[in-house]
C-alpha positions in Angstrom: 0.0 -0.1 -0.1 1.2 3.5 -0.8 1.9 6.0 2.1 -1.1 8.1 3.1 0.3 11.3 1.3 0.5 9.5 -2.0 -2.9 7.9 -1.7 -4.3 11.6 -1.1 -2.6 12.7 -4.2 -4.1 9.8 -6.0 -7.6 10.6 -4.7 -7.1 14.3 -5.5 -6.0 13.5 -9.2 -9.1 11.3 -9.6 -11.5 14.0 -8.1 -9.7 16.6 -10.5 -10.5 14.3 -13.4 -14.2 13.6 -12.8 -14.6 17.2 -12.0 -13.2 18.2 -15.3 -15.5 19.9 -17.9 -14.0 17.6 -20.9 -16.2 14.5 -21.0 -13.3 12.0 -21.8 -11.3 13.2 -18.7 -14.3 13.2 -16.6 -15.3 9.9 -17.7 -11.8 8.4 -17.3 -11.8 9.7 -13.5 -15.0 8.0 -12.8 -13.8 4.7 -14.3 -10.7 4.9 -12.2 -12.7 5.6 -9.3 -14.9 2.7 -9.9 -12.0 0.4 -10.2 -10.2 1.6 -7.3 -13.3 1.4 -5.0 -14.0 -2.1 -6.1 -10.3 -3.3 -5.8 -9.7 -1.6 -2.5 -12.9 -2.6 -1.1 -11.8 -6.2 -0.9 -8.4 -5.3 0.4 -6.8 -4.9 3.8 -6.5 -1.3 3.3 -10.4 -0.8 3.0 -11.0 0.3 6.6 -8.5 3.4 6.6 -9.3 4.2 3.1 -13.4 4.5 3.8 -12.6 6.4 7.0 -10.5 8.9 5.3 -12.1 9.1 1.9 -15.6 8.0 2.0 -17.6 11.3 2.7 -15.0 13.5 0.6 -15.8 11.1 -2.4 -19.6 11.3 -1.4 -19.5 15.1 -1.4 -17.6 15.4 -4.7 -19.8 13.1 -6.5 -22.9 14.9 -5.4 -21.2 18.0 -6.7 -20.7 16.7 -10.2 -24.1 15.1 -10.2 -26.0 18.3 -9.9 -23.5 20.3 -11.9 -24.8 20.9 -15.6 -21.2 20.7 -17.0 -21.3 17.0 -16.2 -24.8 15.8 -17.5 -22.9 13.4 -19.8 -21.4 11.3 -16.9 -24.9 10.9 -15.3 -25.0 7.0 -15.5 -21.3 6.5 -14.1 -21.9 9.1 -11.5 -25.1 7.4 -10.4 -23.2 3.8 -10.4 -20.5 5.4 -8.1 -23.2 6.6 -5.8 -24.8 3.3 -5.8 -21.5 1.5 -5.0 -21.0 3.9 -2.0 -24.4 3.7 -0.7 -24.4 0.0 -1.4 -21.2 -0.4 0.8 -23.1 1.3 3.8 -26.2 -0.5 3.4 -24.7 -3.9 3.2 -22.4 -3.3 6.4 -19.4 -3.7 4.1 -17.9 -0.8 5.8 -17.2 -2.0 9.3 -15.5 1.0 10.8 -17.5 4.2 11.7 -17.3 6.8 9.0 -17.7 9.5 11.8 -15.7 10.4 14.7 -17.5 8.7 17.5 -15.8 11.1 20.1 -17.5 14.4 18.6 -20.9 12.9 17.3 -23.4 10.3 18.1 -24.8 7.9 15.4 -25.9 4.4 15.9 -24.4 3.2 12.7 -22.9 4.3 9.3 -26.3 4.2 7.7 -27.7 6.8 10.1 -24.5 8.9 9.6 -24.6 8.6 5.8 -28.3 9.5 6.0 -27.7 12.6 8.0 -24.6 13.5 5.8 -26.5 13.3 2.6 -29.4 15.3 3.9 -27.3 18.0 5.2 -25.3 18.1 1.8 -28.4 18.3 -0.3 -30.0 20.8 2.0 -27.0 22.8 1.9 -26.8 23.0 -2.0 -30.6 23.7 -2.1 -31.5 25.9 0.5 -35.1 26.1 -0.8 -35.7 22.5 0.2 -37.5 21.9 3.6 -35.8 19.8 6.4 -38.4 17.1 6.1 -36.9 13.8 7.1 -38.7 10.3 6.2 
């Protein structure tokens, strides 16, 4: 496994790519992210990777999902969101994605639900805070 600073640089590069306005670069970034996610999720490095990068990737994916410059990548963006949500729903991620010393959630599902509600609510101020 690469040292943390190099993994961070790789993630920064992938995010830069899928946020790029050129379709070919954006698509390549999303494909690399998908491949990395699948490979890392079945490795020993999964837990620290998820703890460090899960919420950032979720945030960045929602950013491109609602950006009109990235409409062409919708299918892969949705696929990546599905993979991230599926990992939480199936309890594939066994470590807390939140800092249990500062916030209290019963599990990652509750945390991700709250994170997404606040993320969308912050981006779309005209939405009410209705929670199912």
